[in-house]
C-alpha positions in Angstrom: -39.6 73.2 -30.6 -42.7 71.6 -32.2 -40.7 68.6 -33.0 -39.6 67.9 -29.1 -43.1 68.6 -28.3 -44.9 66.1 -30.1 -42.4 63.5 -29.3 -42.7 64.5 -25.5 -46.8 63.2 -26.2 -45.9 60.5 -28.1 -43.4 58.6 -25.5 -45.6 57.6 -22.6 -47.6 56.1 -25.0 -45.3 54.5 -26.8 -44.3 53.0 -23.1 -48.0 52.1 -22.5 -47.9 50.5 -25.6 -44.3 48.5 -25.7 -44.1 48.1 -22.6 -42.9 44.3 -22.7 -40.4 44.3 -24.6 -38.6 47.4 -23.0 -39.2 44.7 -19.7 -37.3 42.2 -21.2 -34.6 44.6 -22.8 -34.2 46.3 -19.1 -33.8 42.6 -17.5 -31.3 41.8 -20.2 -29.3 44.8 -19.2 -29.4 44.0 -15.7 -28.1 40.4 -15.9 -25.0 42.2 -18.5 -24.2 44.6 -16.1 -24.2 42.2 -13.0 -22.3 39.1 -14.7 -19.9 41.8 -15.8 -19.3 43.0 -12.6 -19.0 38.9 -11.5 -15.8 38.6 -13.9 -14.2 41.8 -12.7 -14.2 41.0 -8.7 -13.4 37.4 -10.0 -10.1 38.7 -11.7 -9.4 40.7 -8.9 -9.9 38.2 -6.0 -6.8 36.8 -5.0 -6.3 32.7 -6.4 -5.4 30.2 -4.4 -2.2 29.2 -4.3 0.9 26.5 -4.3 3.3 26.0 -2.6 5.6 27.5 -6.0 2.5 30.1 -6.5 -0.7 30.6 -7.6 -2.8 27.8 -9.5 -2.9 27.2 -12.9 -5.0 25.6 -15.3 -2.4 23.2 -15.7 -1.8 22.4 -12.4 -5.2 21.7 -11.5 -5.5 19.4 -14.5 -2.6 17.4 -13.6 -4.5 17.0 -10.3 -7.4 15.2 -11.3 -5.1 13.1 -14.0 -3.9 11.9 -10.7 -6.9 11.3 -8.6 -8.1 8.8 -11.7 -5.3 6.4 -10.4 -6.4 2.9 -11.0 -6.5 2.5 -7.4 -9.4 4.3 -6.7 -12.3 0.9 -6.4 -15.0 1.2 -4.8 -15.5 -2.0 -2.7 -18.8 -3.6 -4.9 -18.4 -7.7 -5.8 -18.0 -8.2 -9.8 -22.0 -8.6 -10.3 -22.5 -5.9 -9.0 -19.8 -3.6 -11.1 -21.0 -5.4 -14.0 -24.5 -4.4 -13.2 -23.4 -0.5 -12.8 -21.6 -0.3 -15.5 -24.2 -1.4 -18.2 -26.2 0.9 -16.1 -24.0 3.8 -18.0 -24.7 4.5 -21.2 -22.1 5.2 -24.2 -22.2 8.9 -24.7 -23.6 10.5 -28.0 -21.4 12.7 -29.3 -19.2 12.4 -31.8 -16.0 10.5 -31.3 -13.0 11.3 -34.4 -10.7 9.0 -34.4 -7.5 9.7 -33.1 -3.5 11.4 -34.7 -1.4 8.5 -35.9 1.6 8.2 -33.6 5.2 8.9 -34.5 8.9 8.7 -32.1 9.9 11.6 -33.9 13.4 13.0 -33.3 13.8 9.1 -30.9 17.7 7.5 -31.2 17.8 3.6 -31.3 17.9 3.1 -27.9 14.4 5.2 -27.1 12.2 3.8 -29.5 13.7 0.2 -27.5 12.6 1.3 -24.2 9.0 3.0 -25.4 8.6 -0.1 -27.2 9.6 -2.4 -23.7 7.6 -0.5 -21.8 4.2 -0.5 -24.5 4.1 -3.9 -24.6 4.8 -4.3 -21.0 1.3 -2.4 -20.7 -0.8 -4.3 -23.1 0.5 -7.3 -21.8 -0.1 -7.1 -17.9 -3.2 -5.2 -18.5 -4.6 -7.4 -21.9 -2.9 -10.7 -22.4 -5.9 -12.8 -22.6 -7.8 -9.4 -24.4 -8.7 -9.8 -28.3 -6.5 -7.8 -30.6 -8.5 -5.4 -30.8 -8.6 -4.9 -26.9 -5.3 -4.5 -26.4 -5.6 -1.8 -29.1 -7.5 0.0 -27.6 -4.8 -0.1 -24.0 -2.4 1.0 -26.6 -4.2 4.4 -27.9 -4.9 4.9 -24.5 -1.1 5.0 -23.6 -0.4 7.1 -26.7 -3.4 9.7 -26.5 -2.2 9.9 -22.9 1.3 10.8 -24.2 0.0 13.6 -26.4 -2.0 15.6 -23.4 -1.4 18.1 -21.1 -1.6 16.6 -18.0 0.6 13.5 -18.5 4.6 12.9 -19.3 5.6 12.6 -23.2 7.2 9.7 -23.1 6.1 6.2 -23.5 7.6 4.8 -20.7 7.0 8.1 -18.7 2.8 7.5 -18.7 3.6 3.4 -18.5 5.2 3.3 -14.7 3.5 6.7 -13.6 3.3 6.6 -10.2 4.6 2.8 -10.3 7.0 2.8 -7.2 3.6 4.2 -4.7 1.4 1.6 -3.5 -1.4 3.4 -4.0 -1.6 6.7 -7.2 -0.3 4.5 -9.6 -1.9 4.6 -13.4 -2.0 1.3 -14.4 -2.8 -1.2 -12.0 0.1 -4.1 -12.7 2.6 -1.2 -12.3 2.2 -1.4 -8.2 -0.2 -4.4 -7.4 3.2 -6.6 -7.7 2.1 -8.7 -11.6 5.5 -6.8 -12.5 6.7 -9.5 -10.1 5.9 -12.7 -12.4 7.6 -13.1 -15.7 5.7 -12.8 -19.1 4.9 -15.6 -20.8 6.9 -16.3 -24.5 4.2 -16.5 -26.7 1.9 -13.6 -24.9 4.1 -11.0 -24.7 5.3 -11.6 -29.0 2.1 -11.2 -29.9 1.6 -8.3 -27.2 4.9 -6.7 -28.5 3.5 -6.8 -31.7 0.5 -4.7 -31.2 2.8 -2.5 -29.6 4.8 -1.8 -32.4 1.8 -1.2 -34.8 1.2 1.6 -32.9 4.7 3.3 -32.5 4.5 2.7 -35.8 1.1 5.1 -36.6 -1.8 2.1 -36.3 -4.8 4.3 -34.9 -7.6 2.2 -33.2 -10.3 4.4 -34.2 -13.3 3.2 -31.9 -12.0 4.4 -28.9 -10.9 8.0 -30.0 -9.3 10.4 -28.0 -9.9 7.6 -24.9 -7.9 8.6 -22.2 -9.3 6.1 -19.3 -10.2 3.2 -18.9 -10.8 -0.1 -16.7 -12.2 -3.5 -16.7 -15.7 -4.2 -16.4 -15.8 -6.3 -13.2 -14.6 -2.7 -11.1 -16.2 0.3 -10.4 -13.5 3.3 -9.8 -14.4 6.6 -8.5 -13.5 9.0 -10.8 -15.8 6.8 -13.5 -19.0 9.2 -13.5 -17.2 12.4 -13.5 -15.7 11.3 -17.2 -17.7 10.5 -20.4 -18.3 7.0 -21.2 -16.7 6.3 -24.9 -17.1 2.6 -25.6 -17.0 -0.6 -24.9 -14.5 -3.2 -26.2 -13.6 -6.6 -24.7 -13.8 -6.6 -21.0 -13.3 -2.8 -21.2 -14.5 0.8 -20.6 -13.2 3.5 -22.3 -13.8 7.5 -21.5 -12.7 10.3 -21.8 -12.8 13.8 -20.2 -15.3 16.4 -20.2 -15.9 19.4 -21.7 -12.1 20.9 -23.5 -9.7 18.8 -21.8 -11.2 15.3 -24.1 -11.8 17.2 -27.4 -8.4 17.1 -30.0 -7.2 20.7 -29.8 -5.9 18.8 -25.7 -3.9 16.4 -27.1 -1.3 19.1 -29.0 1.9 18.1 -26.5 4.5 16.9 -28.2 6.5 13.5 -28.0 10.1 14.5 -25.9 12.2 11.9 -27.6 14.5 10.6 -24.9 13.0 8.2 -23.0 13.7 7.6 -19.3 15.6 3.7 -18.5 12.8 2.0 -15.8 14.5 -1.0 -14.7 10.3 -2.3 -14.3 11.4 -5.9 -14.6 11.0 -7.6 -10.8 8.7 -5.0 -10.2 9.2 -2.2 -7.7 9.2 -4.7 -4.7 5.3 -4.3 -4.2 4.1 -7.7 -2.9 1.5 -9.9 -5.1 -2.2 -9.3 -4.8 -2.4 -13.0 -3.2 0.4 -11.5 -0.5 -1.6 -8.7 -0.4 -4.4 -11.1 0.6 -2.6 -12.9 2.7 -0.8 -10.6 5.5 -4.6 -9.1 5.8 -6.4 -12.1 6.7 -3.6 -12.8 9.1 -3.5 -9.0 10.3 -7.8 -9.6 10.6 -7.2 -13.1 12.7 -4.9 -11.2 14.6 -7.1 -8.7 15.6 -9.1 -10.9 16.6 -7.1 -13.1 18.8 -6.0 -9.6 20.6 -9.9 -8.8 20.7 -10.6 -11.8 22.1 -8.0 -11.7 24.9 -8.5 -8.6 26.6 -11.5 -9.8 28.2 -8.9 -11.7 30.0 -5.6 -9.2 30.7 -3.4 -10.6 28.4 -3.0 -7.6 26.1 -0.6 -4.8 26.7 0.0 -1.4 24.2 3.3 -1.3 22.4 5.2 2.8 21.9 2.5 2.9 19.1 -0.6 2.4 21.2 -1.2 -0.3 19.0 -2.9 -3.2 20.8 -0.5 -6.6 21.2 -1.2 -9.8 22.5 1.5 -10.9 24.7 2.0 -14.9 23.1 4.8 -16.0 26.3 4.0 -16.0 29.6 7.5 -16.3 32.3 8.1 -19.8 33.3 9.0 -20.8 36.4 12.3 -21.3 37.7 11.7 -25.2 38.0 10.2 -25.7 35.0 12.7 -23.9 33.4 15.4 -26.0 34.2 13.3 -29.4 33.7 12.8 -27.5 30.3 16.2 -27.0 29.6 17.6 -30.8 30.9 14.8 -32.5 29.1 16.5 -30.3 25.7 19.8 -31.4 26.8 19.5 -34.6 26.8 18.0 -34.5 23.0 20.4 -32.9 21.5 23.4 -35.2 20.8 25.6 -32.0 19.3 26.3 -31.4 22.3 30.0 -32.3 24.0 30.2 -33.8 27.2 31.2 -30.6 29.1 28.4 -28.9 27.5 25.9 -31.7 28.3 27.2 -31.5 32.2 27.1 -28.0 32.4 23.6 -28.1 31.9 22.2 -30.9 33.4 25.1 -32.0 35.8 25.0 -35.2 33.8 28.7 -36.5 32.7 27.3 -39.8 30.1 28.2 -43.1 31.5 29.8 -42.0 34.8 28.3 -40.4 38.0 25.7 -37.8 38.3 26.9 -34.7 39.2 26.3 -31.2 40.5 24.4 -29.0 37.3 26.7 -25.5 37.0 25.3 -22.9 38.7 22.3 -24.9 39.9 21.9 -26.7 43.4 18.8 -28.2 43.3 19.9 -30.9 46.1 19.1 -29.8 49.7 21.7 -27.9 52.2 22.7 -30.1 54.9 22.2 -28.7 58.1 25.7 -27.7 60.4 26.8 -29.8 62.9 26.3 -28.5 66.2 27.8 -25.7 68.5 29.6 -28.1 70.4 30.8 -30.2 68.0 32.1 -27.3 65.8 36.4 -27.3 65.6 36.0 -31.4 67.0 37.5 -34.1 65.3 34.8 -36.0 64.7 33.1 -37.6 61.5 29.2 -37.0 60.9 27.6 -37.9 58.1 25.0 -36.2 56.9 22.9 -38.5 55.6 21.9 -39.1 58.9 18.9 -38.4 60.5 20.2 -36.6 64.0 23.8 -36.1 64.8 24.4 -38.0 67.7 24.5 -35.8 71.3 27.4 -34.9 73.2 29.0 -36.7 75.2 28.7 -35.0 78.6 31.7 -33.6 80.2 33.3 -36.2 83.3 32.7 -34.8 86.8 35.8 -33.0 88.5 37.0 -34.6 91.1 39.8 -32.4 91.9 43.3 -33.9 90.7 42.0 -33.2 87.4 41.9 -30.6 84.4 38.3 -29.8 84.4 38.5 -28.4 81.0 40.1 -32.1 79.2 37.2 -33.1 76.7 36.6 -37.5 76.9 36.6 -37.9 73.5 40.2 -36.6 70.8 
């Protein structure tokens, strides 16, 4: 009892002496309790769901990868893009080299398909780049094959989203570039780089990079990734955090390549055709805007402004136009020409079929109708009928004088 009493007497003095340390310990304990409560509530809160069920980490990763497609570019000039990209420094973090890639478990046909697809990616993305630039492109493709976010085949990675006008992962697969046949010498050079990469060659400067773009464009997704290297005209990136570490590249090659008939493209227009179509649409929109004030614009069933290009012709104008074009057409037969123009070659002119352009002849006077009388329709006026003879009493008053 005496010891407890002494301890009780000394405790207030100890608290007064070490109150700062006790305050720090109390704050830490409070933060620990709040953090534990937040974690518990987060685990109990409902997770967002997709049509197939709750969103998993892998699904979020794949959605993020799909958003970093080659068509998501900011509308800036090439000079501005060069300045913007140069202002972003290369990360000082460690950038370990990737592991050698092998086509384990694949058949000879699958090996040829993977080589063909990787060669296409290298050629159309970096045909004019130095060998180092082509090796960087090949390394990105193979890095994606082993990453959770992308397909587990070379062809699947290269042509992912190629049948969409937007959303393709490599721009050459959906911008019409595939409609241009490759040059044999450049294709052979790209094939050599692809073959070396598929046989285990590692291009260490890009590390585990999974993205790249030309230095004269600025994708929207570039600031969200880690800038790893500059090689030639391409800038290489990797994911931030765990998605960009070597542990995220544990996916195994599927071994069976999809048979993709990519030569000739997937129906997309060439970039020059897209530019021409855009210019044509812009000119049409300008013409419609200029004609709107004059009332020559109508609205179609899709609520789009349509410029009326044709005005109705007058009947006499249409007849003259038909006759003029018919006379100039030497392939028409005599009957066709006569039917359309009323002309029968060297014969006398005839009336046009279905048309009677001559003035209608006036009818003879009623008093001459039913009487044998020769009348010229071209005359100014028909002669007057003779007056009836006066009645003498012995004759028939109804007898006509002219026969």
